[in-house]
C-alpha positions in Angstrom: 94.8 97.2 92.4 93.6 100.7 91.9 90.2 99.9 93.3 91.9 98.6 96.4 93.6 101.9 96.9 90.4 103.8 96.4 88.6 101.6 98.9 91.4 102.1 101.5 91.2 105.8 100.9 87.5 105.9 101.4 87.8 103.9 104.6 90.5 106.3 105.9 88.4 109.3 105.1 85.4 107.8 106.7 87.3 106.8 109.8 88.7 110.4 110.2 85.5 112.2 109.3 83.1 110.2 111.4 85.6 109.9 114.3 85.1 106.2 114.6 86.5 105.1 118.0 87.7 101.7 116.7 89.6 103.5 114.0 91.0 106.4 116.0 91.9 104.3 119.1 93.9 101.7 117.1 97.6 101.7 118.1 98.7 103.2 114.8 96.2 106.0 114.9 97.0 106.6 118.6 100.6 107.1 117.5 99.7 109.8 115.1 97.4 111.4 117.7 100.3 111.6 120.1 102.7 112.9 117.4 100.3 115.5 116.0 99.2 116.6 119.5 95.4 116.1 119.2 92.8 113.8 117.9 91.4 116.5 115.6 94.8 116.9 113.9 95.1 113.1 113.5 91.6 113.0 112.0 92.6 115.6 109.5 95.8 113.6 108.7 93.7 110.5 108.0 91.4 112.5 105.7 94.3 113.9 103.8 95.9 110.4 103.7 92.7 109.0 102.3 92.5 111.6 99.6 96.1 110.6 98.6 95.2 106.9 98.4 92.2 107.8 96.2 94.2 109.9 93.8 96.9 107.1 93.7 94.2 104.5 93.0 92.5 106.6 90.3 95.8 107.2 88.6 96.4 103.4 88.6 93.0 102.8 87.2 93.6 105.3 84.4 97.0 103.6 83.6 99.1 106.6 84.6 100.7 104.5 87.3 101.7 100.9 86.4 101.1 98.6 89.4 102.4 95.5 87.5 106.1 96.5 87.4 
C-alpha cells in the first residue's frame, strides 16, 4: 500500500512540475485552478500534495503507519 502512495505522489509531482495539459485540465485540477486563482498556484498545490503522499507512503513502508487496521 505504501508503494501505491509513493507512486501517486510521484505522478502528482510530475503532473504539476511538468505542467501536463491532460493533468492540469482534468475537472478536479481545474477546480483547484479556479479556487487558487491561477494555474501556477494549482501546480504548486499538486507538487506539495505529491510530497505529502510520498511521505505518507514512506511512513507506511517503514511501519510507522499501519494500513491494515
